[in-house]
LUMVEXDREN-221579 format. One line per 8 residues: for each residue x, y, z of N, C-alpha, C. Coordinates in pm, 1 decimal. Example, Ala and Ser with C-alpha at 12.3 -4.5 7.8 and 13.67 -1.06 7.14 Angstrom:
BEGIN
1319.0,-569.0,780.0,1230.0,-450.0,780.0,1320.0,-330.0,780.0 | 1285.0,-225.0,708.0,1367.0,-106.0,714.0,1290.0,3.0,787.0;
END
This chain:
BEGIN
-2713.4,-148.6,3714.4,-2628.6,-268.2,3680.3,-2693.1,-383.4,3641.9 | -2853.8,-350.3,3779.1,-2912.4,-494.3,3750.4,-3009.2,-457.7,3593.4 | -3038.7,-368.4,3526.2,-3097.3,-356.8,3381.4,-2974.8,-338.4,3283.8 | -2817.0,-335.2,3326.5,-2771.5,-372.1,3233.3,-2786.6,-541.5,3193.4 | -2744.9,-593.0,3285.5,-2756.5,-713.3,3301.2,-2841.2,-778.0,3256.2 | -2960.8,-711.0,3244.4,-3151.6,-797.3,3204.6,-3089.8,-783.9,3055.6 | -3052.3,-656.8,2978.9,-3039.6,-615.3,2848.3,-2928.4,-718.1,2784.7 | -2837.5,-782.4,2874.2,-2735.9,-859.5,2823.4,-2800.6,-984.5,2802.9;
-2883.9,-1039.6,2902.0,-2912.5,-1172.4,2937.9,-3026.8,-1194.7,2810.8 | -3094.1,-1062.0,2773.6,-3192.7,-1101.1,2652.6,-3156.0,-1082.7,2522.5 | -3004.3,-1076.6,2509.2,-2979.7,-1101.4,2358.3,-2947.0,-953.0,2290.1 | -2941.1,-821.5,2391.3,-2940.9,-675.8,2332.9,-2800.9,-678.1,2261.1 | -2816.1,-637.0,2166.2,-2695.5,-617.0,2019.0,-2584.0,-505.3,2076.3 | -2484.7,-559.7,2130.6,-2381.4,-457.4,2210.8,-2362.6,-356.9,2109.2 | -2331.2,-249.4,2193.5,-2319.8,-110.7,2151.8,-2140.4,-113.0,2059.0 | -2182.3,-29.0,1924.7,-2029.9,-26.2,1808.0,-1949.2,31.2,1875.7;
-1812.4,-13.7,1890.6,-1664.4,45.0,1967.7,-1646.5,172.9,1852.6 | -1589.4,271.6,1939.5,-1557.4,414.2,1866.0,-1447.2,343.5,1771.8 | -1444.4,394.2,1634.5,-1364.3,381.9,1553.0,-1290.0,487.3,1480.6 | -1156.0,434.7,1434.6,-1050.8,558.8,1412.3,-1078.3,637.4,1217.0 | -1110.3,712.8,1236.4,-1093.5,790.9,1114.0,-995.2,876.6,1096.3 | -913.7,872.8,942.9,-802.5,994.4,942.6,-808.4,1005.1,781.5 | -730.1,1119.1,794.7,-702.7,1188.2,651.7,-601.6,1260.6,647.8 | -530.1,1213.3,534.5,-373.9,1292.4,514.2,-343.9,1311.0,363.6;
-343.9,1408.9,313.6,-286.4,1452.1,166.9,-210.1,1557.0,200.6 | -67.9,1537.4,77.9,50.7,1583.4,72.3,11.0,1593.3,-79.9 | 127.3,1758.8,-132.6,121.6,1783.6,-272.4,239.6,1855.2,-288.2 | 325.6,1800.9,-399.1,428.8,1890.5,-388.7,471.3,1963.0,-577.0 | 493.9,2049.6,-551.7,527.7,2178.4,-685.6,662.5,2156.7,-696.8 | 691.5,2244.2,-804.4,849.8,2227.8,-857.7,880.6,2375.3,-792.8 | 967.7,2371.0,-762.7,1037.8,2509.0,-739.3,1191.5,2555.6,-717.9 | 1260.9,2626.1,-810.4,1401.2,2604.5,-765.8,1494.5,2537.3,-817.7;
1447.2,2433.9,-899.7,1498.6,2327.1,-930.5,1498.9,2226.2,-804.5 | 1408.1,2213.4,-763.7,1314.2,2091.0,-633.5,1204.7,2104.7,-618.8 | 1201.7,1987.8,-547.8,977.2,2009.7,-527.0,987.7,2072.4,-344.7 | 905.3,2134.9,-347.3,884.7,2175.8,-223.9,728.1,2141.2,-162.9 | 692.2,2153.8,-35.1,556.4,2136.6,-16.4,491.9,2241.8,-64.0 | 315.6,2189.0,-135.9,264.6,2302.3,-156.0,117.2,2288.7,-104.4 | 78.0,2145.2,-86.5,-45.1,2137.2,-48.0,-27.8,2013.9,106.0 | -119.9,2095.2,200.8,-84.0,1937.1,315.2,-252.3,1994.0,401.0;
-259.9,1869.2,416.8,-451.3,1837.9,479.0,-400.9,1728.9,569.6 | -409.3,1744.1,734.5,-476.3,1617.0,788.3,-556.6,1638.7,886.9 | -628.9,1513.8,931.0,-700.2,1516.3,969.9,-704.7,1378.5,1047.4 | -766.0,1421.2,1217.5,-816.9,1249.3,1255.8,-690.0,1187.4,1326.8 | -644.1,1026.1,1295.3,-568.2,948.3,1339.4,-486.5,931.9,1225.5 | -483.5,1013.4,1078.6,-394.2,1011.0,1022.2,-311.2,1126.1,960.3 | -176.6,1124.6,974.0,-121.9,1232.4,1012.9,-1.1,1212.4,914.6 | 103.0,1329.3,877.9,203.5,1334.8,757.3,323.1,1399.5,801.6;
437.7,1296.4,800.4,564.5,1372.1,846.3,656.9,1410.1,739.4 | 718.6,1482.3,748.5,772.2,1553.5,645.0,978.8,1567.6,636.1 | 1013.4,1452.9,650.2,1118.5,1431.1,695.0,1241.3,1491.4,620.0 | 1362.4,1531.0,599.8,1458.4,1609.9,531.9,1556.6,1496.9,500.0 | 1619.3,1475.0,371.7,1692.8,1357.2,344.4,1708.0,1370.0,192.3 | 1776.5,1235.0,173.0,1856.6,1254.5,45.2,1763.2,1217.0,-61.0 | 1631.3,1176.9,-40.2,1573.0,1149.3,-109.5,1511.4,1187.5,-221.8 | 1524.8,1199.3,-361.5,1492.2,1304.0,-473.9,1341.7,1371.2,-438.1;
1345.9,1498.3,-491.8,1190.2,1583.0,-439.7,1148.8,1591.5,-311.8 | 1034.8,1576.3,-270.0,973.6,1588.6,-193.4,943.8,1466.3,-141.4 | 974.3,1414.2,20.3,961.0,1302.1,70.0,807.1,1290.6,201.1 | 684.5,1238.9,174.9,639.0,1231.9,297.1,615.1,1091.9,377.0 | 591.5,1071.4,503.8,593.7,977.3,562.0,477.5,1021.1,672.3 | 345.5,888.6,629.0,262.2,893.3,675.5,232.7,786.8,787.3 | 146.4,825.1,905.9,106.2,768.4,1032.7,-1.7,744.9,1037.6 | -14.1,628.4,1107.1,-166.3,599.6,1138.4,-170.0,587.0,1291.6;
-173.9,717.5,1388.0,-129.1,715.5,1516.4,-253.6,648.7,1615.5 | -353.6,498.5,1525.5,-460.3,455.7,1606.0,-348.2,336.3,1607.8 | -249.6,307.8,1557.2,-142.5,137.5,1562.2,-241.0,78.5,1474.8 | -305.8,77.8,1381.7,-347.1,-21.3,1334.0,-493.2,-9.8,1279.2 | -554.1,-139.8,1174.6,-642.5,-87.0,1145.9,-759.8,-191.5,1181.3 | -906.7,-184.3,1210.2,-957.6,-296.6,1232.7,-1107.0,-262.4,1227.4 | -1238.3,-315.5,1238.3,-1359.9,-298.7,1120.9,-1399.3,-169.8,1154.1 | -1447.1,-122.8,1094.8,-1497.4,8.6,1093.7,-1397.5,135.8,1046.9;
-1280.4,116.7,1110.0,-1194.6,230.3,1093.8,-1173.1,265.9,925.7 | -1167.6,375.6,876.0,-1140.5,409.8,805.8,-1020.5,536.5,751.7 | -943.6,483.8,673.7,-790.8,582.4,652.8,-813.8,617.6,493.5 | -804.7,742.5,449.1,-771.9,834.0,347.5,-645.1,841.3,309.9 | -559.6,843.0,202.3,-475.8,924.7,196.6,-435.3,981.9,40.3 | -385.0,1081.9,16.4,-386.5,1162.3,-67.4,-224.3,1248.2,-135.1 | -199.2,1184.0,-241.8,-131.4,1277.8,-263.9,-103.3,1349.1,-441.7 | -9.6,1469.8,-423.6,-31.6,1550.2,-541.0,79.6,1563.1,-605.5;
144.1,1562.8,-730.9,220.7,1600.1,-757.1,222.6,1687.3,-855.6 | 244.7,1807.0,-878.7,227.0,1953.7,-955.4,305.5,1943.6,-1062.4 | 295.0,2039.0,-1176.8,357.6,1988.3,-1280.6,523.2,2028.4,-1256.5 | 576.0,1897.4,-1311.6,729.0,1919.2,-1289.2,739.6,1876.1,-1118.8 | 683.2,1813.3,-1056.0,743.6,1797.3,-931.8,797.3,1643.1,-890.5 | 862.5,1618.0,-805.2,814.5,1469.4,-721.3,814.2,1474.9,-632.4 | 746.0,1355.4,-561.1,696.9,1319.8,-419.7,661.2,1160.2,-398.7 | 761.6,1156.8,-305.6,729.9,1000.7,-227.3,674.4,992.0,-139.2;
573.6,904.2,-95.2,530.6,904.3,23.5,507.4,764.3,27.4 | 556.0,740.7,180.4,588.1,564.2,267.1,513.1,615.1,373.7 | 539.9,502.0,448.5,427.5,474.9,575.2,544.4,490.5,657.7 | 554.3,515.8,809.3,653.5,494.5,926.4,669.4,363.3,980.8 | 620.1,267.1,930.5,576.1,146.0,975.0,482.2,65.2,923.8 | 502.0,-87.2,961.3,400.1,-196.3,895.0,289.2,-131.5,931.2 | 174.1,-160.0,879.0,52.3,-94.2,893.0,-11.2,-210.6,908.8 | -130.4,-255.5,1025.3,-152.2,-374.2,1106.9,-323.8,-393.5,1080.3;
-340.6,-472.4,1015.8,-536.4,-499.3,1016.8,-539.6,-603.1,1114.5 | -640.8,-601.6,1204.5,-667.1,-674.8,1358.7,-780.8,-687.7,1294.2 | -819.8,-825.9,1404.0,-952.1,-931.0,1380.1,-1041.7,-771.0,1412.3 | -1166.6,-803.5,1313.4,-1254.9,-719.5,1316.8,-1375.3,-746.8,1354.1 | -1454.1,-707.9,1446.9,-1663.0,-747.8,1461.3,-1662.6,-786.6,1374.9 | -1779.9,-905.6,1379.1,-1838.9,-955.9,1252.8,-1911.9,-818.7,1203.4 | -1898.6,-837.6,1086.2,-1973.8,-747.9,977.2,-1938.1,-601.7,899.3 | -1841.1,-593.3,1016.4,-1768.4,-469.8,997.4,-1595.8,-447.8,952.4;
-1563.6,-378.8,789.6,-1464.0,-404.9,724.0,-1405.6,-237.0,753.6 | -1264.5,-291.9,798.6,-1141.4,-120.7,795.7,-1139.7,-96.5,612.4 | -1103.6,4.9,606.5,-1080.4,65.6,481.8,-956.4,151.5,517.2 | -915.7,141.0,376.4,-778.8,208.9,329.4,-781.4,273.4,192.5 | -809.0,406.6,217.5,-840.0,452.5,12.9,-734.9,577.0,-20.0 | -593.1,508.7,-118.6,-526.1,616.3,-184.7,-563.6,669.2,-286.7 | -547.1,795.9,-271.2,-574.1,845.7,-418.9,-471.1,955.0,-469.7 | -421.2,929.9,-598.7,-278.8,1033.9,-635.2,-341.6,1074.3,-768.2;
-259.7,1181.5,-766.9,-323.4,1312.0,-885.6,-126.2,1355.1,-936.2 | -95.6,1285.1,-1079.9,54.1,1347.5,-1074.2,5.9,1391.0,-1221.9 | 65.2,1523.4,-1219.6,59.8,1627.0,-1318.4,139.8,1594.8,-1442.5 | 146.3,1710.5,-1520.0,231.0,1705.9,-1655.8,409.9,1695.4,-1633.5 | 491.6,1628.8,-1627.4,586.0,1602.3,-1593.7,637.9,1591.8,-1507.5 | 585.2,1511.0,-1393.9,579.4,1507.0,-1284.7,620.2,1366.9,-1202.1 | 654.3,1311.8,-1097.1,664.6,1187.2,-1070.0,607.8,1169.9,-944.2 | 522.3,1036.0,-883.8,497.5,1022.0,-737.5,567.5,874.3,-695.8;
617.7,820.4,-627.5,666.7,701.3,-580.6,586.1,668.6,-463.6 | 453.0,575.1,-496.9,374.3,513.9,-355.2,422.7,374.3,-311.3 | 490.3,394.5,-192.4,571.3,282.4,-148.9,573.6,270.6,-4.1 | 429.7,253.6,58.7,455.4,212.0,213.9,468.7,90.8,233.9 | 501.4,144.8,346.9,575.4,-52.7,426.4,442.0,-147.6,358.5 | 472.6,-264.1,470.8,410.2,-355.4,431.0,289.6,-356.7,536.1 | 215.5,-423.8,437.6,53.0,-458.0,534.5,52.5,-586.0,607.2 | 47.7,-595.1,727.7,19.1,-727.2,775.5,-118.2,-745.1,815.6;
-193.9,-882.7,757.1,-275.9,-916.1,818.8,-300.0,-1048.6,933.8 | -345.6,-989.8,1045.7,-409.1,-1068.7,1143.2,-534.1,-1182.7,1125.3 | -510.6,-1237.5,1179.5,-625.5,-1371.3,1192.9,-761.5,-1317.6,1252.4 | -873.9,-1293.4,1161.6,-1005.7,-1241.1,1143.9,-1001.3,-1092.4,1132.6 | -911.6,-1042.1,1028.6,-907.9,-945.4,979.0,-1027.3,-895.9,860.8 | -1097.0,-786.2,839.5,-1112.5,-727.2,727.3,-1107.2,-634.8,702.3 | -1035.9,-630.4,574.6,-958.9,-499.5,515.9,-1004.2,-493.8,373.8 | -1031.1,-352.1,362.0,-1098.6,-327.6,212.1,-983.1,-246.7,157.6;
-868.1,-203.1,58.7,-804.1,-109.1,29.8,-805.7,-91.9,-141.6 | -790.0,57.9,-187.1,-785.9,68.4,-293.1,-732.7,152.4,-342.0 | -656.8,170.2,-434.6,-540.7,259.5,-475.8,-579.3,313.7,-649.3 | -601.6,460.1,-665.3,-623.6,528.5,-763.2,-498.9,644.8,-802.4 | -531.1,633.8,-926.8,-452.6,710.7,-981.4,-440.2,776.1,-1111.7 | -444.7,929.9,-1112.3,-486.4,956.7,-1202.4,-356.6,1060.5,-1304.2 | -292.7,1033.5,-1408.8,-188.8,1047.9,-1440.7,-180.6,1153.5,-1581.9 | -127.7,1271.5,-1601.3,-95.7,1338.0,-1714.1,-8.6,1241.4,-1803.2;
-32.0,1269.5,-1936.2,55.0,1208.4,-2074.4,202.2,1173.4,-2036.1 | 263.6,1249.3,-1975.6,409.9,1246.2,-1990.5,420.5,1186.6,-1807.2 | 378.6,1128.6,-1733.2,367.1,1168.3,-1595.5,435.3,969.2,-1584.7 | 491.7,1038.5,-1404.7,502.6,867.6,-1404.8,478.4,843.1,-1257.8 | 462.7,677.0,-1208.8,440.1,691.3,-1108.0,460.2,529.4,-1092.2 | 537.6,505.3,-975.6,579.8,391.2,-938.5,498.6,397.0,-782.1 | 417.3,246.2,-827.6,364.3,242.9,-665.5,359.5,82.8,-638.4 | 399.2,61.9,-517.1,467.0,-102.3,-498.1,351.3,-135.7,-336.1;
269.3,-278.9,-308.1,206.9,-240.9,-240.7,240.3,-430.7,-169.9 | 279.4,-420.7,-25.3,333.8,-561.4,32.4,256.7,-615.9,140.2 | 191.7,-727.6,120.6,89.8,-775.1,228.0,179.5,-932.5,290.3 | 153.3,-915.0,395.8,198.4,-1006.2,513.8,95.2,-1097.2,554.1 | 117.1,-1228.8,537.2,-25.3,-1329.1,598.5,37.0,-1400.5,707.8 | -21.9,-1323.3,806.9,44.3,-1365.6,964.9,152.1,-1355.0,1017.1 | 200.9,-1367.1,1133.5,343.1,-1360.1,1190.0,394.7,-1459.2,1211.2 | 468.7,-1453.7,1041.8,546.0,-1624.5,1076.4,620.0,-1658.6,1211.4;
693.0,-1552.5,1304.3,768.9,-1583.7,1392.3,689.4,-1616.4,1538.8 | 543.4,-1600.3,1534.9,455.7,-1637.9,1637.7,356.0,-1714.9,1597.8 | 417.5,-1843.1,1444.7,363.0,-1932.9,1439.3,203.2,-1886.1,1410.7 | 161.9,-1801.0,1342.2,64.6,-1795.1,1285.0,-16.9,-1799.9,1161.5 | -127.6,-1852.0,1190.9,-169.7,-1940.9,1023.3,-331.3,-1844.3,1012.7 | -328.7,-1781.7,902.6,-469.5,-1735.3,942.6,-544.7,-1814.4,867.0 | -686.8,-1823.6,926.2,-791.3,-1928.1,879.6,-933.3,-1829.3,837.4 | -924.5,-1724.0,875.2,-1081.5,-1647.6,864.3,-997.0,-1548.7,819.0;
-930.9,-1456.0,710.3,-903.6,-1331.7,678.3,-989.1,-1312.2,567.6 | -1008.7,-1199.3,565.6,-1111.0,-1112.8,490.6,-1044.7,-963.3,418.6 | -976.7,-1006.2,313.7,-906.3,-876.5,261.3,-901.7,-889.6,109.5 | -983.1,-736.2,73.9,-970.2,-666.4,-91.1,-846.9,-581.2,-131.8 | -828.3,-579.3,-245.4,-733.9,-498.8,-269.5,-762.2,-431.4,-441.9 | -774.5,-342.7,-475.9,-808.0,-276.2,-598.0,-741.0,-221.1,-705.8 | -672.3,-178.5,-790.2,-601.8,-46.3,-816.7,-666.1,-42.8,-949.7 | -679.9,137.5,-971.9,-725.0,133.3,-1067.4,-617.0,295.3,-1140.4;
-540.7,278.6,-1275.7,-505.2,347.0,-1256.8,-531.0,419.8,-1427.3 | -497.2,540.2,-1456.8,-547.3,657.9,-1548.9,-468.7,712.5,-1629.8 | -420.6,734.2,-1717.6,-320.8,843.0,-1811.7,-403.7,885.6,-1888.4 | -411.9,1032.9,-1885.7,-509.1,1163.2,-1977.6,-662.3,1086.2,-1991.0 | -719.0,1047.4,-1868.6,-831.0,975.3,-1846.3,-870.8,821.1,-1852.5 | -790.5,755.8,-1969.6,-748.6,658.1,-1985.0,-776.7,527.6,-1898.2 | -834.9,438.3,-1875.6,-773.1,339.2,-1782.1,-656.5,276.1,-1834.8 | -546.9,233.3,-1798.8,-440.8,158.1,-1859.6,-386.2,38.6,-1742.7;
-423.8,60.9,-1644.7,-446.7,-94.9,-1541.1,-526.5,-78.1,-1443.0 | -541.3,-202.4,-1459.4,-667.2,-261.4,-1326.9,-593.2,-379.9,-1273.3 | -623.4,-368.0,-1130.6,-599.2,-538.9,-1079.3,-671.8,-564.9,-978.0 | -714.5,-654.4,-934.4,-820.9,-685.0,-795.6,-751.8,-791.4,-767.3 | -761.0,-823.6,-597.6,-739.4,-923.5,-559.8,-814.1,-907.9,-407.0 | -849.8,-1057.6,-415.2,-939.8,-1083.0,-343.8,-898.7,-1211.7,-235.4 | -899.8,-1230.0,-95.7,-889.7,-1298.5,-40.4,-956.4,-1380.8,72.5 | -1070.0,-1446.5,69.7,-1145.2,-1431.7,170.1,-1141.8,-1606.8,204.0;
-1072.0,-1623.5,329.9,-1121.0,-1789.9,412.9,-923.6,-1834.8,379.8 | -912.5,-1943.0,422.0,-794.3,-1976.7,490.7,-785.8,-2035.7,301.6 | -865.6,-2143.0,273.0,-837.4,-2171.7,157.6,-778.5,-2085.3,-11.5 | -786.1,-1967.8,36.6,-755.4,-1869.5,-89.1,-620.5,-1797.3,-73.6 | -558.1,-1916.2,82.5,-393.7,-1845.3,47.1,-337.5,-1979.3,13.9 | -397.7,-2078.4,14.7,-348.1,-2245.0,-3.0,-364.6,-2294.7,-113.3 | -461.1,-2203.9,-183.7,-494.7,-2294.5,-360.1,-349.7,-2291.7,-426.0 | -310.1,-2366.2,-544.9,-187.4,-2391.0,-573.1,-205.9,-2303.5,-687.2;
-288.8,-2265.4,-733.7,-312.9,-2148.2,-842.7,-309.4,-1995.1,-825.1 | -289.8,-2045.0,-715.1,-300.7,-1852.7,-633.5,-192.4,-1810.1,-538.7 | -200.8,-1847.7,-431.4,-56.7,-1802.3,-303.0,25.9,-1938.0,-321.6 | -74.8,-2066.1,-300.3,-12.5,-2178.7,-247.8,48.7,-2203.3,-94.8 | 2.5,-2143.2,-18.1,63.0,-2129.8,102.2,185.5,-1993.7,129.9 | 179.7,-1912.7,57.5,314.6,-1889.4,37.6,244.3,-1706.8,146.7 | 382.2,-1724.7,245.2,329.9,-1614.1,373.2,364.2,-1429.0,380.6 | 427.0,-1424.7,192.9,389.8,-1249.8,175.3,381.8,-1269.1,21.0;
350.4,-1129.1,-24.9,342.1,-1107.8,-145.3,376.8,-964.0,-142.3 | 371.0,-920.9,-300.3,429.2,-784.7,-308.7,394.9,-794.0,-468.5 | 277.1,-640.7,-489.7,239.8,-626.5,-637.2,348.5,-458.4,-670.6 | 388.2,-442.9,-786.8,488.1,-314.1,-809.3,416.3,-277.0,-957.8 | 410.6,-145.1,-947.4,360.2,-115.3,-1126.2,450.4,-6.8,-1145.1 | 524.5,9.6,-1188.7,579.0,147.9,-1282.9,570.3,231.5,-1418.6 | 471.7,288.5,-1433.3,464.7,320.1,-1539.4,498.3,477.8,-1578.8 | 523.0,505.3,-1717.6,579.4,671.2,-1762.1,692.5,614.8,-1858.0;
723.4,756.1,-1928.7,825.2,767.9,-2070.6,923.8,612.7,-2035.9 | 941.6,509.9,-2123.4,1049.5,415.3,-2119.7,1059.9,323.2,-1974.7 | 966.8,280.4,-1958.8,934.5,168.9,-1844.9,939.6,42.9,-1824.4 | 953.8,93.9,-1962.6,983.0,-156.3,-1994.3,1125.0,-145.4,-2023.1 | 1171.6,-23.5,-2018.2,1301.9,-39.8,-2086.2,1355.7,-146.3,-1932.0 | 1336.8,-143.5,-1833.5,1384.1,-139.3,-1722.0,1351.7,-293.9,-1672.7 | 1293.5,-379.4,-1792.9,1222.2,-525.4,-1744.9,1358.6,-624.4,-1747.1 | 1423.7,-607.9,-1841.8,1549.2,-706.2,-1847.3,1581.7,-687.0,-1696.2;
1646.4,-592.8,-1647.0,1710.9,-539.3,-1500.4,1609.5,-618.3,-1352.0 | 1500.4,-599.5,-1389.3,1423.8,-629.8,-1299.0,1358.1,-798.5,-1251.9 | 1372.0,-832.4,-1431.3,1410.5,-992.5,-1374.0,1501.5,-1061.9,-1343.1 | 1637.7,-993.1,-1391.3,1723.3,-1004.2,-1292.8,1720.5,-1006.0,-1147.7 | 1692.8,-905.3,-1090.1,1690.6,-902.5,-962.2,1589.9,-982.0,-865.0 | 1511.1,-1027.3,-963.7,1404.3,-1107.3,-888.7,1424.1,-1266.4,-922.5 | 1499.3,-1289.4,-1013.0,1551.2,-1426.0,-1040.7,1546.2,-1528.7,-915.8 | 1617.3,-1468.4,-772.5,1663.1,-1534.4,-667.4,1485.3,-1557.0,-588.6;
1364.8,-1507.4,-640.5,1282.8,-1504.2,-568.0,1203.2,-1667.0,-546.4 | 1126.7,-1709.9,-513.8,1073.2,-1823.5,-468.5,966.6,-1834.5,-631.8 | 903.4,-1720.5,-622.6,817.9,-1709.7,-728.7,774.8,-1569.5,-754.4 | 801.0,-1524.7,-866.5,753.1,-1404.0,-901.4,713.4,-1401.3,-1107.4 | 678.7,-1262.9,-1090.5,650.2,-1220.7,-1272.9,667.6,-1074.5,-1312.1 | 722.6,-1075.6,-1399.2,774.7,-919.2,-1455.9,721.2,-889.9,-1590.0 | 608.8,-817.0,-1620.1,532.5,-797.8,-1705.0,603.7,-657.3,-1814.1 | 624.3,-661.7,-1913.5,605.0,-517.6,-1928.6,585.2,-462.6,-2114.2;
480.8,-358.5,-2122.0,471.2,-315.0,-2243.0,413.0,-160.5,-2257.3 | 430.0,-109.7,-2365.2,342.2,22.3,-2429.1,377.4,136.0,-2252.2 | 510.8,137.9,-2211.8,542.6,244.6,-2124.9,485.1,169.8,-1945.2 | 492.3,67.9,-1972.3,415.0,10.8,-1825.2,487.6,-108.2,-1790.5 | 527.2,-113.6,-1650.3,623.1,-239.9,-1580.6,535.0,-274.1,-1487.5 | 520.7,-407.4,-1458.2,421.5,-488.8,-1350.9,482.6,-597.7,-1269.5 | 491.5,-601.0,-1198.3,577.3,-733.7,-1142.8,515.3,-800.8,-992.1 | 501.0,-860.4,-954.7,445.4,-954.4,-871.1,574.9,-1069.8,-789.9;
577.3,-1079.4,-664.4,666.4,-1141.1,-599.0,582.0,-1213.8,-499.8 | 611.5,-1337.0,-496.0,588.3,-1435.9,-343.3,661.5,-1486.8,-269.1 | 654.1,-1459.8,-187.7,759.2,-1503.6,-78.2,721.7,-1608.0,13.0 | 818.5,-1718.7,77.3,750.0,-1758.7,235.8,762.2,-1730.6,350.4 | 778.5,-1583.9,366.8,796.6,-1505.9,472.8,827.0,-1324.4,433.4 | 776.4,-1203.0,539.7,789.1,-1109.2,531.2,982.3,-1028.9,486.9 | 1030.1,-1113.3,571.0,1196.8,-1106.6,551.2,1229.9,-1144.7,421.6 | 1181.8,-1250.6,375.2,1262.9,-1308.0,245.2,1179.0,-1249.7,127.1;
1078.7,-1183.5,117.7,1018.6,-1091.0,15.3,1085.5,-928.8,30.1 | 1159.5,-893.9,189.6,1191.8,-764.4,154.5,1325.0,-765.5,78.9 | 1352.2,-903.3,86.8,1501.4,-940.4,-27.0,1507.7,-905.0,-112.9 | 1372.2,-942.1,-184.4,1391.9,-919.0,-316.4,1285.0,-761.3,-386.2 | 1229.0,-747.9,-285.3,1162.5,-611.6,-271.1,1261.3,-467.5,-271.3 | 1375.2,-480.3,-205.0,1426.7,-343.7,-190.8,1530.1,-320.8,-307.9 | 1564.2,-423.4,-376.5,1669.5,-392.4,-468.7,1560.9,-373.7,-589.5 | 1439.0,-460.4,-624.0,1336.1,-384.6,-750.6,1319.2,-227.1,-672.6;
1277.2,-198.7,-619.3,1236.2,-73.9,-610.4,1357.8,61.5,-585.3 | 1470.4,-19.3,-579.3,1597.9,54.3,-633.7,1620.3,91.1,-724.9 | 1579.0,-4.3,-789.5,1631.6,4.9,-956.1,1494.1,85.8,-1002.2 | 1382.8,45.2,-974.9,1272.6,112.9,-1068.9,1253.9,283.0,-1027.5 | 1329.3,290.3,-903.5,1290.2,467.5,-872.6,1427.1,537.7,-915.4 | 1555.2,444.9,-905.5,1673.2,561.0,-944.3,1735.1,570.7,-792.6 | 1701.1,535.7,-730.0,1753.9,568.0,-575.8,1722.8,462.3,-459.6 | 1803.1,486.2,-363.6,1725.1,357.6,-242.4,1591.2,408.3,-202.9;
1508.2,322.1,-160.1,1420.6,347.0,-76.0,1411.2,397.7,-16.6 | 1265.4,462.7,84.5,1326.0,548.5,185.9,1349.6,502.6,272.8 | 1410.7,640.8,365.0,1469.9,565.4,513.0,1428.8,516.2,577.8 | 1281.1,552.1,597.6,1186.9,462.2,669.2,1206.2,307.4,643.0 | 1231.8,249.2,510.1,1242.4,77.0,505.6,1339.8,45.2,544.8 | 1479.8,118.8,572.7,1617.5,23.6,640.5,1606.4,52.9,778.9 | 1526.9,148.1,881.3,1544.2,170.9,1000.5,1568.3,66.0,1084.7;
END
């Protein structure tokens, strides 16, 4: 104990804390007029549950048994919809990005593959950023020419019910979507420090936001209905062109965001959101 105390007094660097590592991949294939499980891999703290229910195609619920993400954690999620299949991926609950040690960043990487005539709905529940968090997140998708992808990511900036105000968040979110090998959509969000949340040209003090993308044959035809649904949101935008529809909603808190987001997702997927969204 004396040696330990001496090391601490001498300014010895603390040992790194244990980190959570997890990987989960789910694949669906078409069979007998429906979609069934074709691929399943899970490792570490990432698990995939396969509930039965009314969702179209095959549904999988991803679970992080570590209970949240902090600096140094790494989660890898994957989804494959083989030709003609439909796969919905969601999460059991909102993810939480907790305070990180200095110099350490948590990562969540999702990679999707959608083959000919197939569809993936990537619909994780919200990510809640806590004070001092450090999180980098990526979403990449490779689509066949006639494939369909619906992707939505929502972020909540602190817990409004606790009066939490983020003073030092670090959050980066990168999307890269390719169709037939061509980049068709790229988005990058970078929020570092309190000023990033308060600037009038950015989030202007909003408590939550969501990004939504639908790409596939005829996606832009849903733009008028999507704009009508979002009309009650404090701030939103919907753009549509060339079989692609993208929307962004900014709201004062997570509950207000859900009131706008859930009807929009129901419209874009032609079915209610996964059951875990409403439990």
